[in-house]
C-alpha positions in Angstrom: 0.0 0.0 0.0 1.4 3.4 -0.9 0.1 6.8 0.4 1.1 10.3 -0.6 0.4 13.6 1.0 1.0 17.1 -0.4 0.6 18.8 2.9 3.6 20.3 4.7 2.6 19.0 8.1 4.4 16.4 10.3 2.2 13.7 8.9 5.0 11.1 8.9 4.5 10.9 12.7 0.8 10.3 12.3 1.6 7.7 9.7 4.0 5.9 12.0 1.6 5.9 14.9 -1.3 4.7 12.7 0.8 1.8 11.3 1.9 0.8 14.9 -1.8 0.9 16.0 -2.8 -1.4 13.1 0.0 -3.9 14.0 -0.9 -3.8 17.7 -4.6 -4.3 17.0 -3.7 -7.3 14.7 -1.5 -8.8 17.3 -4.3 -8.9 19.9 -7.0 -9.9 17.5 -8.9 -6.6 17.2 -8.4 -6.4 13.5 -6.9 -8.6 10.8 -4.3 -7.5 8.4 -4.6 -9.3 5.0 -1.8 -11.7 4.3 -1.0 -10.0 1.0 -0.5 -6.6 2.8 3.3 -6.8 3.5 4.1 -3.1 4.1 2.9 0.4 3.7 4.8 3.3 2.1 4.1 7.0 3.0 5.6 9.9 1.2 5.1 13.7 1.2 6.5 16.9 -0.2 8.0 17.6 3.2 11.6 16.4 3.7 12.7 15.5 7.2 16.2 16.9 7.6 16.7 15.2 11.0 16.1 11.8 9.5 17.2 12.7 6.0 14.2 11.1 4.4 11.0 11.9 2.6 9.6 8.3 2.2 8.7 6.1 5.2 7.8 2.4 5.3 6.2 0.3 8.0 6.0 -3.5 7.8 2.9 -5.4 8.8 4.7 -8.8 8.6 8.1 -10.3 8.8 9.5 -9.5 5.4 11.6 -11.9 3.2 13.5 -11.1 0.0 12.9 -9.3 -2.2 10.4 -7.3 -0.1 12.9 -6.7 2.7 15.3 -5.1 0.3 12.5 -3.0 -1.3 11.4 -1.6 2.1 15.0 -0.9 3.1 15.7 0.9 -0.2 12.6 3.0 0.2 13.6 4.0 3.8 16.8 5.4 2.3 15.0 7.9 0.0 
């Protein structure tokens, strides 16, 4: 799943918290994450100079190759 925002807010924090909530809910049985949903990518026009990134990824499952490399590569953008 890929999401893009053209707002200049600190939405990457909201994205990170939302993805952690989804994973937490799935781990205790509140909601189910589809098996085919491996990770989510979020990007925005705002560049985070502290982290040096503009694209963020959060995994919903333990990733194997090639998906692990894809997620790591995206984190570096």
